[in-house]
C-alpha positions in Angstrom: 58.5 83.7 87.8 59.9 81.0 90.0 63.2 79.2 88.0 61.7 75.9 88.2 58.4 76.9 86.6 60.7 79.0 83.8 62.8 75.9 82.8 59.8 74.0 83.1 58.3 75.7 80.6 61.5 76.0 78.3 62.4 80.2 79.3 65.6 81.0 78.9 67.6 81.7 82.4 69.8 84.3 83.1 73.5 84.4 84.6 71.9 85.0 87.9 69.3 82.3 88.2 71.9 79.8 86.7 74.4 80.4 89.2 71.5 79.2 91.8 71.0 76.5 90.3 74.3 75.2 92.0 72.0 75.5 96.0 69.6 73.1 94.2 69.3 69.3 95.6 71.3 67.5 93.1 69.0 64.9 91.8 66.3 67.5 91.7 69.4 69.2 88.6 69.3 65.8 86.9 65.8 65.0 86.8 65.8 69.1 84.6 68.3 68.8 83.1 67.5 65.0 81.6 64.3 66.3 80.3 66.1 68.6 78.1 68.3 66.6 77.0 65.4 64.2 76.3 63.6 66.7 74.1 66.4 67.0 72.1 67.5 63.6 72.3 65.8 61.4 73.4 67.8 58.4 75.6 70.5 58.4 72.7 74.2 58.7 73.3 76.6 59.3 70.9 80.4 58.4 70.3 82.7 58.1 67.7 85.6 55.9 66.7 88.1 58.1 67.0 92.3 58.4 67.3 94.0 61.6 69.0 97.5 62.2 67.6 99.6 65.0 69.8 102.7 65.0 67.8 104.6 67.6 70.3 105.1 68.2 73.7 107.5 71.1 73.3 105.5 74.7 74.2 106.7 78.1 74.3 104.0 78.5 77.3 104.1 77.5 80.5 101.1 77.1 81.8 100.3 75.9 85.4 97.9 73.3 84.8 99.5 71.4 82.4 101.2 68.3 83.0 101.7 67.0 79.1 104.5 70.0 77.6 108.2 69.5 78.0 109.6 70.6 81.2 110.6 70.6 85.0 107.1 68.1 85.5 107.4 66.2 82.2 111.3 65.7 80.9 110.5 63.5 78.5 110.4 66.4 75.0 109.0 64.2 72.0 108.3 65.4 68.4 107.0 63.0 66.0 107.9 62.9 62.1 105.5 63.2 59.5 106.1 59.7 58.5 104.9 58.1 62.2 102.0 60.5 61.7 101.0 58.7 58.0 101.8 55.3 60.2 99.4 56.1 62.5 96.5 57.7 60.0 97.3 54.2 58.0 96.5 52.2 60.6 93.0 53.3 61.5 91.7 54.1 58.2 92.6 50.5 57.5 90.4 49.9 60.6 87.5 51.8 59.4 88.3 54.8 61.7 86.7 58.3 60.5 88.3 60.2 62.6 91.8 62.1 63.7 91.7 64.6 66.1 95.2 66.4 65.6 96.1 68.9 69.0 99.1 69.6 70.8 101.8 71.9 72.1 103.0 75.2 70.9 105.9 74.3 69.5 107.8 76.9 67.6 110.2 74.2 65.4 107.1 72.3 63.8 105.5 75.3 62.3 102.8 76.6 59.4 104.2 74.8 56.9 104.9 71.5 59.1 101.0 71.2 59.9 99.9 72.1 56.5 102.0 69.7 54.7 101.0 67.0 57.1 97.2 68.2 57.3 97.1 67.8 52.9 98.9 64.6 53.2 96.1 62.8 55.2 93.7 64.6 53.0 95.5 63.6 49.9 95.6 60.0 51.0 92.6 60.1 52.8 89.6 62.2 51.4 87.0 61.2 53.6 88.7 61.1 56.8 87.5 64.4 58.6 90.6 66.2 59.8 89.7 68.0 63.8 92.8 69.8 64.6 94.6 72.8 65.8 92.7 74.6 68.9 91.8 78.6 68.8 95.4 78.6 71.1 97.5 77.2 68.5 96.0 79.2 65.8 96.9 82.6 67.9 100.7 80.9 68.9 101.0 80.4 64.6 99.3 84.0 63.7 102.0 85.5 66.1 104.9 83.5 65.2 104.4 83.6 61.6 103.3 87.7 61.9 99.6 86.5 60.0 95.9 87.2 61.3 93.9 84.9 62.3 91.9 85.1 59.0 95.8 84.2 57.0 96.1 81.4 59.5 92.5 79.7 59.3 92.2 80.1 55.0 95.3 78.0 55.3 93.7 75.5 57.3 90.9 75.0 55.4 93.2 74.7 52.2 95.1 72.4 53.7 92.0 69.9 54.4 91.1 70.7 58.4 87.5 70.3 58.6 86.5 71.5 62.3 88.0 72.6 65.1 88.3 71.1 68.4 87.7 73.2 71.4 90.7 73.1 73.4 92.6 76.0 74.4 89.6 78.0 76.1 90.2 76.8 80.1 88.2 80.3 81.8 87.3 83.0 80.4 87.3 85.1 83.2 90.4 87.0 82.5 91.6 87.3 86.3 91.7 83.2 86.7 93.2 83.0 83.0 95.6 85.5 83.5 96.5 83.3 86.6 96.3 79.5 85.5 97.8 80.7 81.4 99.2 83.8 81.5 100.8 84.9 77.9 98.4 82.3 75.8 95.6 83.6 73.5 93.2 85.4 75.6 89.4 85.1 76.3 88.4 87.8 73.3 90.7 86.1 70.9 89.9 82.8 71.8 86.2 83.7 71.1 87.0 86.2 68.1 89.6 82.9 66.1 85.7 80.6 66.4 83.7 83.5 65.5 85.8 83.3 62.5 85.6 79.5 62.2 82.0 80.2 61.9 81.3 83.1 59.6 83.1 80.5 57.0 80.4 77.8 57.5 82.5 75.2 59.5 81.9 74.1 63.0 84.0 73.9 65.9 83.9 72.7 69.6 84.0 74.7 72.5 85.6 73.0 76.3 85.6 74.5 79.6 88.1 73.2 82.0 87.3 73.1 85.6 87.7 72.3 89.2 91.0 73.8 90.2 91.5 77.7 91.0 88.3 79.4 89.5 84.8 79.4 91.3 81.5 78.9 90.0 80.7 82.1 89.4 83.0 81.9 86.7 81.9 78.4 85.1 78.4 80.3 84.4 80.2 83.6 83.5 82.1 80.7 80.8 78.6 78.7 79.3 77.2 82.7 79.3 80.4 84.1 77.0 79.5 80.5 74.5 75.9 81.0 74.8 75.8 84.4 73.1 78.1 83.8 70.4 76.2 80.9 70.0 73.5 83.2 69.4 75.6 85.1 66.7 76.9 82.2 64.8 75.3 78.6 65.8 78.5 77.5 64.9 79.3 74.9 67.7 78.5 71.6 67.6 79.2 70.9 71.6 79.9 72.4 74.8 82.5 69.9 77.0 83.2 70.6 80.0 86.9 69.1 81.2 87.6 67.8 84.8 90.7 69.3 86.0 93.4 66.7 86.5 95.4 67.8 90.0 98.7 65.2 89.4 102.5 66.4 88.1 101.5 70.5 87.3 101.9 73.9 89.1 98.8 74.8 90.4 98.7 72.2 93.4 95.2 71.8 93.9 95.0 69.9 97.1 91.5 68.8 96.5 90.2 66.6 93.6 86.5 68.6 92.2 83.7 66.0 94.2 81.3 64.5 91.4 78.3 65.6 92.4 79.9 69.2 91.6 81.2 67.5 88.3 77.1 66.2 87.8 75.6 69.9 89.0 78.0 71.5 86.4 76.7 69.1 83.6 73.5 69.6 85.0 73.4 73.1 84.7 75.3 73.4 81.2 72.3 71.4 79.9 70.1 74.0 81.7 71.7 76.7 80.6 73.2 76.7 77.0 70.0 76.3 75.2 71.3 77.1 72.1 74.1 74.5 72.2 72.6 70.7 70.9 75.3 68.7 72.3 76.9 68.5 75.8 79.7 65.8 76.6 81.0 64.1 79.3 84.6 63.7 78.5 85.5 60.5 80.1 89.0 61.0 79.7 88.3 63.6 82.2 85.4 62.5 84.4 86.5 58.6 83.9 84.0 56.3 82.5 82.4 56.0 85.2 81.2 59.1 86.0 80.8 59.7 82.5 77.8 57.0 82.6 76.2 58.6 85.3 76.6 62.2 83.3 74.3 60.5 81.0 71.0 60.9 83.7 72.5 64.5 84.3 72.3 66.1 80.4 74.9 64.8 78.7 74.1 63.0 75.4 77.4 62.8 74.3 80.5 60.7 75.9 83.0 62.0 73.0 84.8 58.0 71.4 87.0 55.0 71.7 90.3 57.4 71.3 92.8 54.7 71.4 95.5 56.8 72.8 95.8 60.3 74.1 98.6 61.7 75.7 97.9 65.3 77.2 95.5 64.6 79.8 96.7 61.3 80.7 99.8 63.5 81.6 98.2 64.7 84.3 96.8 61.9 85.9 94.0 60.6 83.3 93.4 57.0 82.9 92.8 57.4 78.9 96.1 56.5 77.7 94.8 53.4 75.7 91.8 54.6 75.0 88.3 52.2 75.4 87.0 49.2 73.9 84.5 49.9 71.5 82.6 46.4 73.0 82.9 47.5 76.5 82.4 51.1 75.9 78.9 50.6 74.2 78.3 47.9 76.5 78.0 50.3 79.5 75.5 52.6 77.7 73.2 50.2 76.8 73.7 48.5 80.5 73.3 52.6 81.7 69.5 52.5 80.2 70.9 54.6 76.9 70.8 54.3 73.2 74.5 54.5 71.8 74.4 56.0 68.6 77.7 56.1 66.6 78.1 59.3 65.2 80.5 60.9 62.2 82.4 64.1 63.5 79.4 66.3 63.0 76.6 64.1 64.4 75.1 62.8 62.3 74.0 59.4 62.8 76.6 56.6 61.2 74.7 53.7 63.5 72.6 52.6 66.2 74.0 49.8 68.1 
């Protein structure tokens, strides 16, 4: 059966078929991905009103793609005090923001107790605040640092108020590429194991993919196939988030940015391949707001949120340091021909704008 016919009939595609889609016309892919998107979500585009907090940039790991951790490329180490974090949470809670997204570096000085204390403080003061915190890479770091199993770390997190896992640290699952860009970090197998354990507790998480650096198309498809396999098993992934690599201030020395066409093809193929992951996010922080709006036509039904402040990707050149204005965000979605729907962290609809 010809692959386009297969896709139109809603049949699952293989690794080889997905890889072959990169050779197809961009607009043909967009049409197929948009049809798949509309079967699930219609014209709805989801976003949430959230705040990112990055508590520290001091890191024991040296990932070549990273411009955030304190190093020769970013010689300004910092660690927020609990009081500073709570001041931020007090401010956003007072303005009705319902999600705080806490991820940062692997700092031996901000250990397990440091994190659990701040999580429990947030949850005690704001029981309805959704805490999305600690990537699988951070869980692996804490596991090694404190000689505890993944299960022990996960149970401690849940006990202290963490509601869902972000998708960071996945990077690219291909072991050779991963060894080159982030040697010593959590492995692909470990990352997937941590999320499987999280899902087995009835909890939800996201999953990312960093692309546009030294990986090849085949590595992206392999990455998505591993996601699909775990999702078949657990059903725990809320959203797939392809992150566009940022070229500034890091050690990979990628000379040319990935093209907008290649980004849109990757989004579209992700929508067609990941038939069991409901939501596909065009993370405007790494793709730019303008391309994220176009991505709605290429299978993406989620644009993340207002963010307010972001330190990790902006350190590498992304225009995300101070978030985006809510009214402007909603207006852009409407002007793109889509329906802006505010959601909570678990994709329950709050308000149609």
